[in-house]
DRENVEXMI-358035 format. One record per residue (C-alpha): residue number from 1; residue in one letter; x, y, z. Coordinates in Angstrom, 1 decimal, decimal comma. Example, Ala and Ser with C-alpha at 12.3 -4.5 7.8 and 13.67 -1.06 7.14 Angstrom:
FILUM;pos;code;x;y;z
FILUM;1;A;12,3;-4,5;7,8
FILUM;2;S;13,7;-1,1;7,1
***
This chain:
FILUM;pos;code;x;y;z
FILUM;1;X;-37,3;-64,0;-7,6
FILUM;2;X;-37,0;-67,6;-6,5
FILUM;3;X;-34,7;-69,9;-8,4
FILUM;4;X;-33,8;-73,4;-7,7
FILUM;5;X;-30,3;-74,7;-7,4
FILUM;6;X;-29,6;-77,7;-9,6
FILUM;7;X;-26,7;-80,0;-9,2
FILUM;8;X;-25,3;-81,6;-12,3
FILUM;9;X;-22,5;-84,1;-12,8
FILUM;10;X;-19,9;-83,2;-15,5
FILUM;11;X;-16,7;-84,8;-16,7
FILUM;12;X;-13,7;-82,5;-16,6
FILUM;13;X;-10,2;-83,5;-17,5
FILUM;14;X;-11,1;-87,2;-17,2
FILUM;15;X;-12,8;-87,0;-13,8
FILUM;16;X;-16,4;-86,6;-12,8
FILUM;17;X;-17,4;-83,7;-10,6
FILUM;18;X;-20,7;-82,1;-9,5
FILUM;19;X;-21,5;-78,5;-10,0
FILUM;20;X;-24,4;-76,7;-8,2
FILUM;21;X;-25,8;-73,6;-9,9
FILUM;22;X;-29,0;-71,6;-9,8
FILUM;23;X;-31,2;-72,4;-12,8
FILUM;24;X;-30,6;-69,0;-14,6
FILUM;25;X;-26,9;-69,7;-14,6
FILUM;26;X;-27,4;-73,1;-16,2
FILUM;27;X;-29,6;-71,4;-18,8
FILUM;28;X;-27,0;-68,7;-19,5
FILUM;29;X;-24,2;-71,3;-19,6
FILUM;30;X;-26,2;-73,2;-22,3
FILUM;31;X;-26,7;-70,1;-24,4
FILUM;32;X;-23,0;-69,1;-24,2
FILUM;33;X;-21,9;-72,6;-25,1
FILUM;34;X;-24,3;-72,7;-28,1
FILUM;35;X;-23,1;-69,4;-29,3
FILUM;36;X;-19,5;-70,7;-29,2
FILUM;37;X;-20,5;-74,0;-30,7
FILUM;38;X;-19,4;-75,9;-27,7
FILUM;39;X;-21,1;-78,4;-25,4
FILUM;40;X;-21,8;-77,1;-21,9
FILUM;41;X;-19,3;-79,7;-20,6
FILUM;42;X;-16,6;-78,4;-22,9
FILUM;43;X;-17,3;-74,8;-21,8
FILUM;44;X;-17,1;-75,8;-18,2
FILUM;45;X;-13,8;-77,5;-18,9
FILUM;46;X;-12,5;-74,3;-20,3
FILUM;47;X;-13,6;-72,3;-17,3
FILUM;48;X;-12,1;-75,0;-15,0
FILUM;49;X;-8,8;-74,7;-16,7
FILUM;50;X;-8,6;-71,0;-16,1
FILUM;51;X;-10,1;-70,7;-12,5
FILUM;52;X;-6,8;-70,6;-10,6
FILUM;53;X;-8,0;-72,5;-7,5
FILUM;54;X;-11,4;-70,7;-7,3
FILUM;55;X;-14,4;-72,8;-6,4
FILUM;56;X;-15,8;-74,1;-9,8
FILUM;57;X;-19,4;-73,0;-9,2
FILUM;58;X;-18,2;-69,5;-8,3
FILUM;59;X;-15,9;-69,4;-11,4
FILUM;60;X;-18,8;-70,3;-13,6
FILUM;61;X;-21,0;-67,6;-12,0
FILUM;62;X;-18,2;-65,0;-12,5
FILUM;63;X;-17,7;-66,2;-16,1
FILUM;64;X;-21,5;-65,9;-16,9
FILUM;65;X;-21,5;-62,4;-15,3
FILUM;66;X;-18,5;-61,2;-17,3
FILUM;67;X;-20,0;-62,6;-20,4
FILUM;68;X;-23,3;-60,7;-19,7
FILUM;69;X;-21,3;-57,5;-19,0
FILUM;70;X;-19,4;-57,9;-22,3
FILUM;71;X;-22,7;-58,2;-24,1
FILUM;72;X;-22,0;-61,6;-25,5
***
């Protein structure tokens, strides 16, 4: 399975940063955000606030995986 990596710019806590994720992670993030009635940017902000120094892209992947395992 070949998936591209897409870099997107997001605003978190008043500063702009870039996040690089494989396309399936962006798709899953959009679905999770919609299910929670949040924007993707707001969801990423929530993930960022709880990542405890972990790389943001990695934190997002772990969040998406945990969400999938929980069946959400």
